[in-house]
C-alpha positions as CSV (number, residue, x, y, z in Angstrom):
1,M,-16.6,-10.0,-4.3
2,P,-14.5,-11.4,-1.5
3,P,-13.9,-9.3,1.7
4,A,-11.0,-6.9,1.4
5,R,-9.0,-8.9,3.9
6,T,-8.8,-11.9,1.7
7,V,-7.7,-9.8,-1.2
8,I,-5.0,-7.9,0.8
9,S,-3.6,-10.7,3.0
10,P,-1.2,-12.2,0.4
11,V,-0.1,-8.7,-0.6
12,S,0.6,-7.8,3.1
13,S,3.1,-10.6,3.5
14,Q,4.6,-9.8,0.1
15,W,5.1,-6.1,1.0
16,A,5.6,-6.5,4.8
17,H,9.4,-5.9,4.5
18,H,8.8,-2.8,2.4
19,R,6.4,-1.1,4.8
20,P,6.3,-2.7,8.2
21,F,4.5,0.4,9.5
22,F,1.5,-0.2,7.3
23,P,-1.4,-2.0,9.0
24,V,-2.8,-3.8,6.0
25,D,-5.4,-6.0,7.7
26,G,-8.8,-4.4,8.1
27,L,-8.2,-1.6,5.6
28,S,-10.1,-1.4,2.4
29,L,-8.4,-2.2,-0.9
30,E,-9.1,1.4,-2.0
31,H,-7.1,2.8,0.9
32,F,-4.3,0.4,0.2
33,I,-4.1,1.6,-3.5
34,A,-4.4,5.2,-2.4
35,V,-1.4,4.8,-0.1
36,D,0.5,3.2,-3.0
37,V,-0.3,6.1,-5.3
38,H,0.6,8.6,-2.6
39,N,4.0,6.9,-2.0
40,Y,4.6,6.8,-5.8
41,L,3.8,10.5,-6.2
42,V,6.1,11.3,-3.3
43,K,8.9,9.3,-4.9
44,M,8.4,11.1,-8.2
45,G,8.3,14.5,-6.5
46,D,11.6,13.6,-4.8
47,L,13.1,12.8,-8.2
48,V,11.7,15.9,-9.9
49,S,12.9,18.3,-7.1
50,R,16.5,17.1,-7.4
């Protein structure tokens, strides 16, 4: 398996304008996915609470 950096690097440029605060480089892919899931749940929670 390639290092996480090579997996995430193209994604980081792709999502850079969505989350400029998110330091993608150096983080594991698992953490990246966990943050995505968390953001998704927060969005869903916002929709449900309205």
